[in-house]
MARZATI-981339 format. One record per residue: residue in one letter; x, z negated, y negated of N, C-alpha, C in turn. Coordinates in nm, 3 decimals. Example, Ala and Ser with C-alpha at 12.3 -4.5 7.8 and 13.67 -1.06 7.14 Angstrom:
<logus>
res:A; n_c1:1.319; n_c3:-0.780; n_c2:0.569; ca_c1:1.230; ca_c3:-0.780; ca_c2:0.450; c_c1:1.320; c_c3:-0.780; c_c2:0.330
res:S; n_c1:1.285; n_c3:-0.708; n_c2:0.225; ca_c1:1.367; ca_c3:-0.714; ca_c2:0.106; c_c1:1.290; c_c3:-0.787; c_c2:-0.003
</logus>
This chain:
<logus>
res:M; n_c1:-8.525; n_c3:-11.194; n_c2:15.925; ca_c1:-8.452; ca_c3:-11.229; ca_c2:15.806; c_c1:-8.396; c_c3:-11.370; c_c2:15.812
res:E; n_c1:-8.466; n_c3:-11.459; n_c2:15.876; ca_c1:-8.419; ca_c3:-11.597; ca_c2:15.884; c_c1:-8.287; c_c3:-11.606; c_c2:15.957
res:K; n_c1:-8.272; n_c3:-11.523; n_c2:16.061; ca_c1:-8.147; ca_c3:-11.526; ca_c2:16.137; c_c1:-8.030; c_c3:-11.485; c_c2:16.049
res:V; n_c1:-8.046; n_c3:-11.384; n_c2:15.968; ca_c1:-7.940; ca_c3:-11.338; ca_c2:15.879; c_c1:-7.908; c_c3:-11.447; c_c2:15.777
res:S; n_c1:-8.007; n_c3:-11.508; n_c2:15.721; ca_c1:-7.986; ca_c3:-11.615; ca_c2:15.624; c_c1:-7.911; c_c3:-11.731; c_c2:15.689
res:H; n_c1:-7.951; n_c3:-11.763; n_c2:15.810; ca_c1:-7.885; ca_c3:-11.870; ca_c2:15.884; c_c1:-7.738; c_c3:-11.836; c_c2:15.909
res:L; n_c1:-7.712; n_c3:-11.712; n_c2:15.947; ca_c1:-7.574; ca_c3:-11.667; ca_c2:15.971; c_c1:-7.492; c_c3:-11.673; c_c2:15.842
res:E; n_c1:-7.551; n_c3:-11.633; n_c2:15.732; ca_c1:-7.479; ca_c3:-11.638; ca_c2:15.605; c_c1:-7.437; c_c3:-11.780; c_c2:15.571
res:K; n_c1:-7.522; n_c3:-11.876; n_c2:15.604; ca_c1:-7.490; ca_c3:-12.016; ca_c2:15.576; c_c1:-7.375; c_c3:-12.066; c_c2:15.663
res:I; n_c1:-7.364; n_c3:-12.010; n_c2:15.782; ca_c1:-7.261; ca_c3:-12.055; ca_c2:15.875; c_c1:-7.129; c_c3:-11.982; c_c2:15.854
res:V; n_c1:-7.135; n_c3:-11.852; n_c2:15.823; ca_c1:-7.014; ca_c3:-11.770; ca_c2:15.816; c_c1:-6.918; c_c3:-11.819; c_c2:15.707
res:I; n_c1:-6.968; n_c3:-11.849; n_c2:15.592; ca_c1:-6.880; ca_c3:-11.889; ca_c2:15.481; c_c1:-6.802; c_c3:-12.017; c_c2:15.515
res:P; n_c1:-6.868; n_c3:-12.123; n_c2:15.565; ca_c1:-6.789; ca_c3:-12.240; ca_c2:15.604; c_c1:-6.690; c_c3:-12.212; c_c2:15.717
res:L; n_c1:-6.730; n_c3:-12.124; n_c2:15.810; ca_c1:-6.638; ca_c3:-12.089; ca_c2:15.919; c_c1:-6.514; c_c3:-12.020; c_c2:15.865
res:V; n_c1:-6.533; n_c3:-11.928; n_c2:15.773; ca_c1:-6.419; ca_c3:-11.857; ca_c2:15.714; c_c1:-6.330; c_c3:-11.957; c_c2:15.640
res:Q; n_c1:-6.391; n_c3:-12.048; n_c2:15.568; ca_c1:-6.313; ca_c3:-12.149; ca_c2:15.496; c_c1:-6.234; c_c3:-12.237; c_c2:15.593
res:M; n_c1:-6.295; n_c3:-12.273; n_c2:15.705; ca_c1:-6.224; ca_c3:-12.355; ca_c2:15.804; c_c1:-6.106; c_c3:-12.279; c_c2:15.862
res:V; n_c1:-6.126; n_c3:-12.151; n_c2:15.893; ca_c1:-6.017; ca_c3:-12.071; ca_c2:15.948; c_c1:-5.904; c_c3:-12.061; c_c2:15.847
res:Q; n_c1:-5.938; n_c3:-12.038; n_c2:15.721; ca_c1:-5.835; ca_c3:-12.030; ca_c2:15.617; c_c1:-5.761; c_c3:-12.162; c_c2:15.602
res:M; n_c1:-5.834; n_c3:-12.271; n_c2:15.618; ca_c1:-5.773; ca_c3:-12.403; ca_c2:15.604; c_c1:-5.669; c_c3:-12.426; c_c2:15.714
res:F; n_c1:-5.697; n_c3:-12.377; n_c2:15.835; ca_c1:-5.605; ca_c3:-12.399; ca_c2:15.946; c_c1:-5.497; c_c3:-12.292; c_c2:15.957
res:Y; n_c1:-5.507; n_c3:-12.185; n_c2:15.879; ca_c1:-5.408; ca_c3:-12.078; ca_c2:15.885; c_c1:-5.279; c_c3:-12.124; c_c2:15.819
res:C; n_c1:-5.169; n_c3:-12.096; n_c2:15.886; ca_c1:-5.038; ca_c3:-12.126; ca_c2:15.829; c_c1:-4.950; c_c3:-12.002; c_c2:15.836
res:D; n_c1:-4.877; n_c3:-11.979; n_c2:15.735; ca_c1:-4.782; ca_c3:-11.870; ca_c2:15.733; c_c1:-4.664; c_c3:-11.908; c_c2:15.822
res:I; n_c1:-4.607; n_c3:-11.812; n_c2:15.892; ca_c1:-4.496; ca_c3:-11.839; ca_c2:15.984; c_c1:-4.378; c_c3:-11.901; c_c2:15.909
res:D; n_c1:-4.356; n_c3:-11.862; n_c2:15.784; ca_c1:-4.248; ca_c3:-11.921; ca_c2:15.705; c_c1:-4.273; c_c3:-12.069; c_c2:15.677
res:E; n_c1:-4.401; n_c3:-12.103; n_c2:15.654; ca_c1:-4.435; ca_c3:-12.244; ca_c2:15.633; c_c1:-4.406; c_c3:-12.325; c_c2:15.758
res:I; n_c1:-4.437; n_c3:-12.266; n_c2:15.873; ca_c1:-4.412; ca_c3:-12.335; ca_c2:16.000; c_c1:-4.262; c_c3:-12.354; c_c2:16.019
res:R; n_c1:-4.184; n_c3:-12.250; n_c2:15.991; ca_c1:-4.038; ca_c3:-12.262; ca_c2:16.005; c_c1:-3.983; c_c3:-12.372; c_c2:15.915
res:E; n_c1:-4.027; n_c3:-12.374; n_c2:15.791; ca_c1:-3.978; ca_c3:-12.475; ca_c2:15.697; c_c1:-4.016; c_c3:-12.616; c_c2:15.743
res:A; n_c1:-4.139; n_c3:-12.629; n_c2:15.792; ca_c1:-4.182; ca_c3:-12.761; ca_c2:15.841; c_c1:-4.097; c_c3:-12.803; c_c2:15.960
res:L; n_c1:-4.067; n_c3:-12.709; n_c2:16.048; ca_c1:-3.984; ca_c3:-12.742; ca_c2:16.165; c_c1:-3.841; c_c3:-12.775; c_c2:16.125
res:K; n_c1:-3.789; n_c3:-12.707; n_c2:16.023; ca_c1:-3.654; ca_c3:-12.737; ca_c2:15.976; c_c1:-3.644; c_c3:-12.881; c_c2:15.928
res:I; n_c1:-3.753; n_c3:-12.932; n_c2:15.874; ca_c1:-3.756; ca_c3:-13.070; ca_c2:15.828; c_c1:-3.785; c_c3:-13.165; c_c2:15.944
res:Q; n_c1:-3.886; n_c3:-13.131; n_c2:16.024; ca_c1:-3.934; ca_c3:-13.221; ca_c2:16.128; c_c1:-3.833; c_c3:-13.241; c_c2:16.240
res:I; n_c1:-3.769; n_c3:-13.135; n_c2:16.286; ca_c1:-3.679; ca_c3:-13.147; ca_c2:16.401; c_c1:-3.562; c_c3:-13.240; c_c2:16.370
res:P; n_c1:-3.489; n_c3:-13.220; n_c2:16.259; ca_c1:-3.380; ca_c3:-13.315; ca_c2:16.231; c_c1:-3.430; c_c3:-13.459; c_c2:16.214
res:N; n_c1:-3.547; n_c3:-13.474; n_c2:16.152; ca_c1:-3.602; ca_c3:-13.609; ca_c2:16.137; c_c1:-3.629; c_c3:-13.672; c_c2:16.273
res:Q; n_c1:-3.688; n_c3:-13.594; n_c2:16.363; ca_c1:-3.720; ca_c3:-13.647; ca_c2:16.496; c_c1:-3.591; c_c3:-13.679; c_c2:16.573
res:V; n_c1:-3.491; n_c3:-13.593; n_c2:16.560; ca_c1:-3.363; ca_c3:-13.618; ca_c2:16.627; c_c1:-3.303; c_c3:-13.748; c_c2:16.575
res:A; n_c1:-3.308; n_c3:-13.767; n_c2:16.444; ca_c1:-3.253; ca_c3:-13.890; ca_c2:16.385; c_c1:-3.328; c_c3:-14.013; c_c2:16.436
res:V; n_c1:-3.459; n_c3:-14.002; n_c2:16.448; ca_c1:-3.539; ca_c3:-14.114; ca_c2:16.498; c_c1:-3.500; c_c3:-14.147; c_c2:16.642
res:E; n_c1:-3.486; n_c3:-14.043; n_c2:16.725; ca_c1:-3.450; ca_c3:-14.064; ca_c2:16.865; c_c1:-3.310; c_c3:-14.122; c_c2:16.877
res:E; n_c1:-3.217; n_c3:-14.075; n_c2:16.795; ca_c1:-3.081; ca_c3:-14.130; ca_c2:16.798; c_c1:-3.081; c_c3:-14.277; c_c2:16.758
res:K; n_c1:-3.161; n_c3:-14.310; n_c2:16.658; ca_c1:-3.170; ca_c3:-14.449; ca_c2:16.614; c_c1:-3.227; c_c3:-14.536; c_c2:16.725
res:K; n_c1:-3.331; n_c3:-14.487; n_c2:16.793; ca_c1:-3.389; ca_c3:-14.562; ca_c2:16.904; c_c1:-3.285; c_c3:-14.583; c_c2:17.014
res:G; n_c1:-3.208; n_c3:-14.477; n_c2:17.043; ca_c1:-3.105; ca_c3:-14.487; ca_c2:17.146; c_c1:-3.000; c_c3:-14.590; c_c2:17.111
res:K; n_c1:-2.955; n_c3:-14.590; n_c2:16.986; ca_c1:-2.855; ca_c3:-14.687; ca_c2:16.941; c_c1:-2.911; c_c3:-14.829; c_c2:16.949
res:E; n_c1:-3.037; n_c3:-14.846; n_c2:16.908; ca_c1:-3.098; ca_c3:-14.979; ca_c2:16.914; c_c1:-3.107; c_c3:-15.028; c_c2:17.058
res:M; n_c1:-3.141; n_c3:-14.937; n_c2:17.150; ca_c1:-3.149; ca_c3:-14.976; ca_c2:17.291; c_c1:-3.011; c_c3:-15.014; c_c2:17.344
res:E; n_c1:-2.909; n_c3:-14.936; n_c2:17.307; ca_c1:-2.773; ca_c3:-14.967; ca_c2:17.351; c_c1:-2.730; c_c3:-15.104; c_c2:17.299
res:E; n_c1:-2.757; n_c3:-15.129; n_c2:17.171; ca_c1:-2.720; ca_c3:-15.258; ca_c2:17.112; c_c1:-2.793; c_c3:-15.372; c_c2:17.182
res:A; n_c1:-2.921; n_c3:-15.352; n_c2:17.212; ca_c1:-2.998; ca_c3:-15.456; ca_c2:17.280; c_c1:-2.941; c_c3:-15.483; c_c2:17.419
res:M; n_c1:-2.902; n_c3:-15.376; n_c2:17.489; ca_c1:-2.844; ca_c3:-15.393; ca_c2:17.622; c_c1:-2.710; c_c3:-15.465; c_c2:17.614
res:E; n_c1:-2.629; n_c3:-15.429; n_c2:17.514; ca_c1:-2.500; ca_c3:-15.496; ca_c2:17.497; c_c1:-2.519; c_c3:-15.644; c_c2:17.467
res:E; n_c1:-2.617; n_c3:-15.676; n_c2:17.383; ca_c1:-2.645; ca_c3:-15.816; ca_c2:17.352; c_c1:-2.688; c_c3:-15.892; c_c2:17.478
res:E; n_c1:-2.772; n_c3:-15.828; n_c2:17.559; ca_c1:-2.816; ca_c3:-15.892; ca_c2:17.684; c_c1:-2.696; c_c3:-15.917; c_c2:17.776
res:E; n_c1:-2.607; n_c3:-15.818; n_c2:17.786; ca_c1:-2.488; ca_c3:-15.834; ca_c2:17.870; c_c1:-2.401; c_c3:-15.948; c_c2:17.818
res:E; n_c1:-2.383; n_c3:-15.954; n_c2:17.687; ca_c1:-2.302; ca_c3:-16.061; ca_c2:17.628; c_c1:-2.365; c_c3:-16.198; c_c2:17.655
res:E; n_c1:-2.498; n_c3:-16.205; n_c2:17.644; ca_c1:-2.567; ca_c3:-16.330; ca_c2:17.672; c_c1:-2.550; c_c3:-16.371; c_c2:17.818
res:E; n_c1:-2.560; n_c3:-16.272; n_c2:17.908; ca_c1:-2.542; ca_c3:-16.300; ca_c2:18.051; c_c1:-2.401; c_c3:-16.351; c_c2:18.078
res:I; n_c1:-2.302; n_c3:-16.286; n_c2:18.017; ca_c1:-2.163; ca_c3:-16.327; ca_c2:18.036; c_c1:-2.142; c_c3:-16.468; c_c2:17.983
res:A; n_c1:-2.200; n_c3:-16.495; n_c2:17.865; ca_c1:-2.188; ca_c3:-16.629; ca_c2:17.807; c_c1:-2.254; c_c3:-16.732; c_c2:17.897
res:Q; n_c1:-2.369; n_c3:-16.699; n_c2:17.953; ca_c1:-2.439; ca_c3:-16.792; ca_c2:18.042; c_c1:-2.358; c_c3:-16.817; c_c2:18.169
res:I; n_c1:-2.296; n_c3:-16.712; n_c2:18.222; ca_c1:-2.211; ca_c3:-16.728; ca_c2:18.341; c_c1:-2.094; c_c3:-16.820; c_c2:18.308
res:A; n_c1:-2.033; n_c3:-16.799; n_c2:18.192; ca_c1:-1.919; ca_c3:-16.882; ca_c2:18.151; c_c1:-1.961; c_c3:-17.028; c_c2:18.138
res:I; n_c1:-2.078; n_c3:-17.051; n_c2:18.080; ca_c1:-2.127; ca_c3:-17.189; ca_c2:18.064; c_c1:-2.151; c_c3:-17.251; c_c2:18.201
res:T; n_c1:-2.211; n_c3:-17.174; n_c2:18.290; ca_c1:-2.238; ca_c3:-17.225; ca_c2:18.425; c_c1:-2.108; c_c3:-17.259; c_c2:18.497
res:E; n_c1:-2.008; n_c3:-17.172; n_c2:18.485; ca_c1:-1.879; ca_c3:-17.197; ca_c2:18.549; c_c1:-1.813; c_c3:-17.321; c_c2:18.491
res:E; n_c1:-1.821; n_c3:-17.339; n_c2:18.359; ca_c1:-1.763; ca_c3:-17.458; ca_c2:18.296; c_c1:-1.832; c_c3:-17.584; c_c2:18.346
res:E; n_c1:-1.964; n_c3:-17.578; n_c2:18.357; ca_c1:-2.039; ca_c3:-17.694; ca_c2:18.405; c_c1:-2.000; c_c3:-17.728; c_c2:18.549
res:E; n_c1:-1.983; n_c3:-17.624; n_c2:18.631; ca_c1:-1.943; ca_c3:-17.646; ca_c2:18.771; c_c1:-1.804; c_c3:-17.709; c_c2:18.778
res:Q; n_c1:-1.712; n_c3:-17.660; n_c2:18.693; ca_c1:-1.577; ca_c3:-17.715; ca_c2:18.691; c_c1:-1.578; c_c3:-17.861; c_c2:18.647
res:E; n_c1:-1.659; n_c3:-17.893; n_c2:18.548; ca_c1:-1.669; ca_c3:-18.030; ca_c2:18.501; c_c1:-1.723; c_c3:-18.121; c_c2:18.611
res:E; n_c1:-1.821; n_c3:-18.071; n_c2:18.685; ca_c1:-1.878; ca_c3:-18.150; ca_c2:18.795; c_c1:-1.774; c_c3:-18.174; c_c2:18.904
res:E; n_c1:-1.695; n_c3:-18.071; n_c2:18.933; ca_c1:-1.591; ca_c3:-18.084; ca_c2:19.036; c_c1:-1.484; c_c3:-18.183; c_c2:18.991
res:E; n_c1:-1.448; n_c3:-18.180; n_c2:18.863; ca_c1:-1.347; ca_c3:-18.272; ca_c2:18.811; c_c1:-1.396; c_c3:-18.416; c_c2:18.813
res:E; n_c1:-1.525; n_c3:-18.435; n_c2:18.791; ca_c1:-1.581; ca_c3:-18.569; ca_c2:18.792; c_c1:-1.582; c_c3:-18.629; c_c2:18.932
res:E; n_c1:-1.593; n_c3:-18.544; n_c2:19.032; ca_c1:-1.599; ca_c3:-18.594; ca_c2:19.169; c_c1:-1.466; c_c3:-18.630; c_c2:19.219
</logus>
């Protein structure tokens, strides 16, 4: 009898856990309809931010090259 009593104590929480994790296929579809566009938007934003950062780096490099060239020209003119 103890085994049956022990099983009764375990079965009810197990059933509740299974019910808690159960999702209807329609619920999953609806969640995906929301999640996928959100994730795409996040990835697009990250991509744009990376592009902008790369463009800024390129502009900084170009500006640094221009400054270096100006300094070299000034040195040549002084000589």
